C-alpha positions in Angstrom: -12.8 -15.7 27.8 -15.9 -13.9 26.6 -17.2 -13.9 23.0 -16.8 -10.6 21.4 -19.5 -8.3 21.9 -21.2 -10.9 24.4 -21.2 -11.4 27.8 -21.0 -15.4 28.2 -18.1 -17.3 28.5 -16.5 -18.8 25.3 -15.0 -22.4 25.8 -12.2 -23.5 24.1 -14.4 -26.2 22.3 -16.5 -23.3 21.1 -13.4 -21.1 20.0 -12.5 -24.1 17.9 -16.0 -24.5 16.4 -16.6 -21.0 15.6 -16.6 -20.2 11.8 -13.6 -18.2 9.8 -14.9 -15.7 7.6 -12.8 -14.3 4.9 -13.7 -10.9 3.7 -14.7 -11.1 -0.1 -11.8 -9.9 -2.3 -14.3 -7.6 -4.2 -14.7 -5.6 -0.9 -11.1 -5.4 -0.2 -10.3 -3.8 -3.7 -13.4 -1.2 -3.3 -11.7 2.2 -3.6 -11.5 4.1 -0.1 -13.5 7.4 0.6 -11.6 9.5 2.9 -13.7 12.3 4.6 -11.5 15.2 3.9 -8.9 17.0 1.8 -5.7 16.2 4.5 -6.5 12.7 4.4 -7.2 12.2 0.9 -3.7 14.0 0.2 -1.8 11.8 2.8 -3.6 8.5 1.3 -2.6 9.7 -2.3 1.1 10.3 -1.1 1.4 6.8 0.4 -0.2 5.2 -3.0 -3.2 3.9 -0.7 -6.6 3.7 -2.7 -8.2 0.4 -1.7 -9.5 -1.0 1.7 -6.9 -3.9 0.7 -3.6 -1.5 0.5 -4.7 0.2 3.9 -4.8 -2.8 5.4 -1.3 -4.2 4.3 0.4 -0.7 4.5 3.2 -0.7 7.2 5.3 2.5 7.8 8.6 2.5 6.0 10.2 4.5 8.3 11.7 2.3 11.4 13.7 5.3 13.1 11.7 5.0 16.0 11.0 1.4 16.1 10.6 -0.1 19.7 9.0 -2.8 21.6 5.4 -2.4 22.5 6.3 -2.1 26.0 7.9 1.0 25.5 5.1 2.7 24.1 3.3 5.4 26.3 -0.3 5.1 27.3 -2.5 7.0 24.9 0.5 7.2 22.2 -0.7 6.3 18.8 1.4 3.8 16.8 1.3 0.9 14.0 2.2 -2.2 15.5 3.1 -5.5 13.8 2.9 -8.8 15.3 2.3 -12.5 15.1 0.3 -14.2 17.6 2.4 -17.5 18.2 -0.2 -19.0 20.8 -3.7 -18.3 22.4 -4.4 -19.9 25.9 -7.4 -18.9 28.0 -6.6 -18.1 31.3 -8.4 -19.1 34.7 
């Protein structure tokens, strides 16, 4: 496994020793600054007005819910996953 943005190999010990950084609550509560009218209207309709609310938003419409493996290449989708384990491959 390689370090994010690096070319060097990252060992298991290196991964376990890596610092964990949590975002500052004040940064999560910052208001969003969408670029255009359509994005602004869409976010307002969903009640999304901060970085935190955007990160926590999951679509409520589950009519088209399906397994990740069934997504087509290039298809845009919102996914929710839980990482159960992480293992390095040789």
